[in-house]
Residue, then its C-alpha position, 0 to 999 in steps of 0.5 A: x383106192x386103198x391109197x384114198x381109203x388110207x387118206x381119210x383114215x388118216x385125215x380122220x385120226x388127225x381131226x379127231x387128235x386136234x378137236x378142241x377138249x377140256x380137262x377138269x382137274x375136278x368137277x366136284x368141291x367139298x367146302x367147310x366155311x368157318x363161323x361167321x362166313x358170308x360166303x363159300x367159294x369153290x374153284x374148278x380148275x381146267x386145261x385145253x388139252x386138244x389144238x383147237x381153241x376151246x369156247x364158252x357158250x354159257x355158264x350159270x348156277x342152279x339157284x340165285x344164291x350162287x354165282x359162277x363166272x370163267x377167267x375167260x370166253x376163250x381157252x387156246x390149245x394148252x391154256x389154262x383156266x378156271x370156273x369160280x362158284x361163290x355160294x352166299x351162305x346167308x341164314x343157311x345151315x347144315x349141308x349145301x349143294x349148289x351146281x353150276x352147269x358150263x356150255x362150252x363148243x366141245x364137240x365131245x362134251x358140250x355140258x359139264x355140271x360142276x358142284x359145289x356143297x358147301x358144310x356149313x356149321x349149324x349153331x343150335x341143333x333143335x329136336x324135335x322142332x314140333x310138339x303138340x297136344x291133342x284137343x282136350x288133352x290134359x296140358x302137361x308141359x313137353x320138352x325140346x332138347x337145344x344143343x350148341x354145335x361144334x365149336x360153338x360157345x353157347x352159354x345161355x338161350x332165349x325162347x319166346x313164344x308167339x302165343x300167351x297161351x304158351x309158356x316156356x321155360x328153359x333150363x340148362x342141362x350141361x355144357x351148351x346144352x339146354x331143356x325148353x319146357x312149352x306148356x299150353x295154359x289149356x287144350x280145350x282150343x285150337x290154337x298154335x304158337x311159334x316159337x323163336x329161339x335164339x342164342x346169345x351175342x348171335x343174330x341167327x334165329x331158329x324156330x320151333x312150334x307148338x300147336x294145339x291140334x285134333x283130327x287132319x284137316x280141322x280148321x286152326x285158329x290163329x293164336x288168340x281166337x277161339x276156333x270157329x264153332x261147329x255149326x248148328x243144325x236146323x231144328x223143325x218148327x213145332x207143330x199148332x197146339x190144337x185149341x181148349x177143348x179140341x179132339x182130333 
């Protein structure tokens, strides 16, 4: 009986030692793409430290802007490989975090989440991105500050308004710094405008918003149109006058 128990115990230990297991060098990668880069690519390396092969069931990314693939469908004992995650930058800026979920036939750890963090340099920093005036407020200009990002040499910017009811004026405020004054022609009606901001020799476009506003929930007219007038309450019909010479 003791021999039988010992045999089962040794068999169980042997099975644990012989199981497949992927060891990852790292499950998180931080990338710093340069200006003009269209993609950020992360490499997640692994090794099968077990005694049996590991089979990949699926490798999928968290969004359509990221593609992920493995070099092989099966990893033998002792073999190495890597998962490649490619993030398409497009017009995105700032810190972007994407994940890749890897599913295998490992008994102990069937799913592994890999994290790709890309810090994309921002060409222009805009603050604030929204300026507003209350209806009836004095139409004084309000200022938007625009700063060139690190390692970006911006000498001029162009600002255009989608509505002729708002005027914009750009002034240089230092090296790579600009002051944009936004002023409405009037504030008697509810209107809004999209401000398009572009730096020279750059295809990227940035946006801010200017608006004449009132209480929350009030309708805002499209640019160039008047806000809908408030409904007028119906008046009671006039009472007919008595004929001349008749008394009540």
